[in-house]
N, C-alpha and C positions, 0 to 999 in steps of 0.2 A: 415582485415574484409571483408567479401564478399559483393558485391553489387548485387548479384543474387536476382532478384525479387521473385523467387520461392523457396527461401532458406528453408522455414519452412511452414508446414501445420498447426501448432499450436504453438503459441508463447505468451510471456509475455513481455510487455514494461514497464519499470519503469521510473518514472519522479522525478528528483531531481532539486529543485529550489534553486538558490542562489540569495538572495535579500538583499537590504539595508533597506527595510521597516520593521517596527516593526510588530509583530503579530497582529491579530485582537484584538481590545480592545474598550472600550466605548469612548476612546478619538481618536481612529483611525476608522472613519466611515466605516462600512462594506458594505453599499449599493453599492457604486461605485466600491469597491474592488471586490465584488462578480461579478459584470458585467465584470470587467477586467479578473478575474480568469476564468469565463465561456468562454470568447472569447479566452483566452489562451488555454483552454482545446480543443476547436474546432481546433485551429491552430496546436496543437501537434498531435491530433488524425488524422487530415487530412494529415499531413506530414508522419506519420507512415503508414497509410493505402495506401498512394500513392507509397510507396517503398517496402512494404512487402505484399506478397500474403498470402492466407490461413486465418485462424481464429485466433483471439487472444484477450488478455485482456490488456488494458492500465491502469496502476495502478498509482493513484495520492495520494499525502500525506494526512495525517490526517488534518482536519480543512481547506481543500482547499477552502471551502465556509463557511460562518458564518451567523447566523440569529440574532446576538445580544441578546437582552433580550427575544426575541421570541423563542419558542421551535423549535428544528431542523426540526420537521415534517412540520412546516409552509411553508417550501420551497420545499417539496417533489414534489408537483404537477407541480410547475414551472419548476423544473429541469427535470422532466419526460417529459413534453411537449417539451422543447427545445432540450434536448439531444437526445431523441428518434427520433425526427423529423430530426435532423442532421444525425444520424446514418443510417436512412433509405435511405439516398442518397449515401451511400458508397457502393462500389461493394463488399468489403470484409465484413465478419461477425465480427464486432468489438464490444467488450464489454468494458464498462467504469466503473471503480470502484473508488469512491472518498470518502473522509472524510468530514463530516459536523459537525461543532461544533455550540453550541447555548446555550440559557438559561443562560446568564450571571447572577451570583448572585451579592450581594452587593459589593464584593471585586473584581468583574470582572473575577471570575473563571467560566470556561466552565462546566456547569453541564451536558449538552448534548454533548456526543462524540460518533458519529455514523458513520457507513459505509453504503453507498448506492451503489448498482450496477445496471447498466442499459444496455439494448441492444435496438435494433430497435423496439421491442415489448413493451417496457416500463420498469418499475422497476422489477428486478428479484431477488433481495436480499436486505434485510435491517437488520442491526445488531447493537445493542448497545454494548458498551464496557462491558467487564466482569471482567477484572483484573486491579487493581490499585496498585500503589507503596506504599502508606502510608494509615494508618487508617483514617487520616483526609480526604483524597480523597474519601475513601469508604463512608464516611458520606455525601459527597457533590455530587458525580457523580451519575447520573441516570443509574445504572447498569442493565444489563439483568439478568434474573432469572436463565439461564442455558446456558453454553458456547456452547452447541451443537445446539441450536435453534436460529431462527431469531426473529424479532420483527415487530410490526405493521402489522401482518397478512402475513408476507413474510418469506421465509426460509433464513437462514444464508448461508448455503452451496448452491452453484450454479454449474451447469455443462456446459461445452462447449466441443463439440466433444468427449463426454464420459469421460472427465477429470473433477474431482470434486475439486472445489476451496473453500478455507476457508478464508474469510476476517477477519483480526485481527486489532483491533484499538490500535495502539501504544503499550502500556505496556501489552496488551493481549498476545503479542508475547512471554512473559516470562511465561505465564500460564502453557503450557504443561509440561515443565521441572520442574517448581517449585512445582507443585501439582501432578506430575506424572499422568497427564490426559491421558486417552485412546483415541487414534485417532478415531474420529467419522466417519471414512470411507472417508477421503479426500486424494487427491493426491498432492495438492499444497497449501501452506499458502501464503496469500497476506497481508503484513503488512503495514498499513497506519500509518507510524511514523509521529509525528507532526513536531517538529523542534529542531534544535541545535543552541546554542548561542556561542559567543566567550568565550574562557577560562577565561577571566577577568570579565565576567558578571555572575550574578545569573541566574540560569536556567539550563535546560538539555544541557550537552555538552559531555557526554561520548560516543563518536562514536564507539570506539574500543569495549567497553563493549556491546553496543547494537548489533553490528555485531557478535561478538564472543560468547557472552553469550545468547543474545536474538535470533538472526536468527539461529545460528548453534545449540544452545541448543534445540530450537523447532524442528529443523530438526532431531536431534538425537533422540528425544522422539517420534516423529510421523513418522519417516522414510520417509520424503518427502522434496523436495526443498522448500526454503523460499525466497520470493522476497519482497523488501521493497522500499518505496518511502518516501522522507522527504524534509524539507525545511531548508536551512542553512541561518541564519540571521546574517548579518554583518561579515561573515567569509567565506573563500574559502571552496570548497569541498575537504576534505582531501583524500589522497590515501587510507586510512584505511576504507573509506566508500565504501562498496561493496554491491550492490543492489541485487545480486543473490548468495545464499549460500546453500550448501548441505554438510551434515556430511559424509565425506569420510575417515576420519583419524582414524577410528576404528583399533585397540582397544584403542588408545590414547583417554583419556577423552576430550570432547569438550572444557572444561575449560582450558586445557593445550595445546590446538592446536593453531597453528598460523593461522591467517586469510587466508594466501595464500594457506594453505593446503585444505581449504574447499570452496574456492570461485569459482563461475561459471563465465566463460568468456562470455560476450555478443557476438553474431555473427555480430551485427551491432550497431552503436551508432551515435548520432549527438548532436551538441550543438547549441542552438539558443541564440546567444549573444545579440540579439535585443529584447528579451522578455520584455514585458511592465514594469516589475518591477525589472529587473536584467538579469540573464541568466538562461537557463534551459538545463539540461543534460538528454537525453533520451537514455536508453540502452535497447536493444531488445535481448531476450533469446529464444533459440529454446528448446521447451519442449520435442520434439521428442527424444532427446538424454538423457533425464533425467527420463522420466516416463517409468517404466517397468511393466511387467505383475503383476497382483495382488498377493501380498504375498511375493514377492522377497525382501530380506533384502538389505538395503543400502550398507552394507559392502561387499555385493556380486556383486554390480554393478561395471562394469569396465568403469571408466571414465578417 
């Protein structure tokens, strides 16, 4: 991997956290954890911006911060003030996209699952989740009304250096291919995946399915690369976890493709083993090699 500071003029950095801590819950106080997660965000972004020139997006997992029983929007102004002030001090134009969960119900279920994106000017994108896995979740999650648009007066889609980014909250990533949704004019999908647990525990653990059917499926439907961030709780990060994917195995259906056929190699990566709650893997991808002129099909791209 190159150490050239000027490697890319437009990039995406994905954050994968490996932690022994349980996810946020009413028995796992979120106030102190939010403080640690915000300090961790600053630490990661500062490291990335010190080594990579150009403009880029740092993508964090779903539920990176949590508001407990309060609605997710209760923390918007706090995050805007702190993160935007931090970004103003960077020489590079860095955008930060994070997941916020909140509004615990009686069973501790997160009714708010939201993406918020910020740059040095403030909040530039807010999006609620639009796609869920079960009918029960559909009754409980505060979903957006239309996958194309944002919420709280902000757009969902945001632009950087002429490239249009689409934040997806976890299972939103399956929406384009499951419902054959038309691409609303975006060049990159950013997937805020929540977490994966050990195979012996109840909870989400299908890493291969999420990468192959989720990331690559969305890429095949919308003809664009997909990048993802996630948290691994009490388990190592498996080799099958690929945070950059693009459907290049045409005409083979994405469901029958191997992960290796469609994965994107980062041009730089680093691991912080002294992260406050475990270790974090950051992988940085050059978008210049992936984004082509408008209208060109993925199966025509020479990668």
